[in-house]
C-alpha positions in Angstrom: 4.1 20.5 10.0 1.7 22.8 8.3 2.4 23.6 4.6 1.2 26.6 2.7 1.1 26.7 -1.1 0.4 30.0 -2.8 -0.6 30.5 -6.4 -2.4 32.9 -8.8 0.2 35.6 -9.2 1.3 37.0 -12.5 1.9 40.1 -14.6 -1.0 42.5 -14.8 -1.5 46.1 -16.0 -2.3 48.9 -13.6 -6.0 48.8 -12.9 -6.2 45.1 -13.4 -7.2 42.3 -11.1 -5.8 39.0 -9.8 -7.0 36.4 -7.4 -4.5 34.7 -5.2 -5.0 31.3 -3.6 -3.4 29.7 -0.6 -3.9 26.0 0.2 -3.4 25.1 3.8 -2.5 21.6 4.8 -4.8 21.6 7.9 -8.3 22.7 8.9 -8.2 26.5 8.5 -10.8 27.0 11.3 -8.3 25.6 13.7 -6.1 28.6 13.0 -7.0 31.8 14.9 -6.2 34.1 12.0 -4.8 33.7 8.5 -3.2 36.5 6.6 -1.8 37.5 3.3 1.6 39.2 3.4 3.7 40.7 0.8 7.4 41.6 0.4 8.6 44.0 -2.2 12.3 44.2 -3.2 14.3 45.9 -0.6 11.4 46.1 1.8 10.2 44.2 4.9 7.4 41.7 4.6 4.1 43.3 5.6 0.7 42.0 6.5 -1.9 43.3 4.0 -5.1 41.4 4.9 -6.2 38.9 7.5 -9.3 36.8 8.4 -10.0 35.4 11.8 -11.6 32.0 12.5 -15.0 33.7 13.1 -14.6 35.5 9.8 -13.6 39.0 10.8 -11.4 40.7 8.3 -8.8 43.5 8.5 -6.8 45.3 5.8 -3.8 47.5 5.6 -4.7 51.1 4.7 -2.8 50.8 1.4 -5.1 48.0 0.1 -8.4 48.9 1.9 -11.3 49.0 -0.6 -9.3 47.2 -3.3 -8.4 43.8 -1.8 -10.7 41.3 -0.3 -9.7 38.2 1.7 -12.0 35.2 1.9 -11.8 31.5 2.5 -13.3 28.2 1.6 -13.0 25.8 4.5 -13.9 22.7 2.5 -11.0 23.4 0.2 -8.7 24.5 3.0 -8.0 27.6 0.9 -7.7 31.3 1.6 -8.1 33.8 -1.3 -7.0 37.3 -1.9 -9.0 39.1 -4.6 -7.0 42.1 -5.7 -8.7 44.8 -7.8 -7.5 48.2 -9.1 -3.9 47.0 -8.9 -1.2 49.6 -8.7 2.5 49.4 -9.5 3.3 49.7 -5.8 1.4 46.4 -5.3 4.2 44.6 -7.0 5.7 42.1 -4.6 5.9 38.4 -3.7 2.7 37.5 -1.8 2.6 34.9 0.9 0.0 33.5 3.3 0.6 32.4 6.8 -1.0 32.3 10.2 -1.0 35.7 11.9 1.2 35.8 15.0 2.8 32.4 15.5 3.4 31.6 11.9 4.2 28.4 10.1 7.2 27.9 7.8 6.8 30.2 4.8 5.7 28.9 1.5 7.4 29.8 -1.8 5.0 32.8 -2.3 3.6 34.0 -5.6 5.0 36.9 -7.6 2.6 39.7 -8.5 3.9 42.3 -10.9 1.9 45.4 -11.8 3.3 47.1 -14.8 2.3 48.5 -18.2 
């Protein structure tokens, strides 16, 4: 069973930055696409960024130009660099395979507030 462990969240002021990490318990190149999702209170979970096995990336319009997804295959880790954070980015962030997903991890809380 694949395990996903997210970390790196925290409290940050508007305009600040955070880098999230997700350690995957298997070779990430064997997964067609990995993504970062978020779920804000009272809202559905949404996909905000994804990276395919060949390295193509996609972003939700709401984060385009501010967030960057990347990976380190040797560390089996996927990252989400978040810059110019806004209060509406506040959510619990999760990583998972895109499409047929694995059991969700615990997520990491990101709070953007002054």
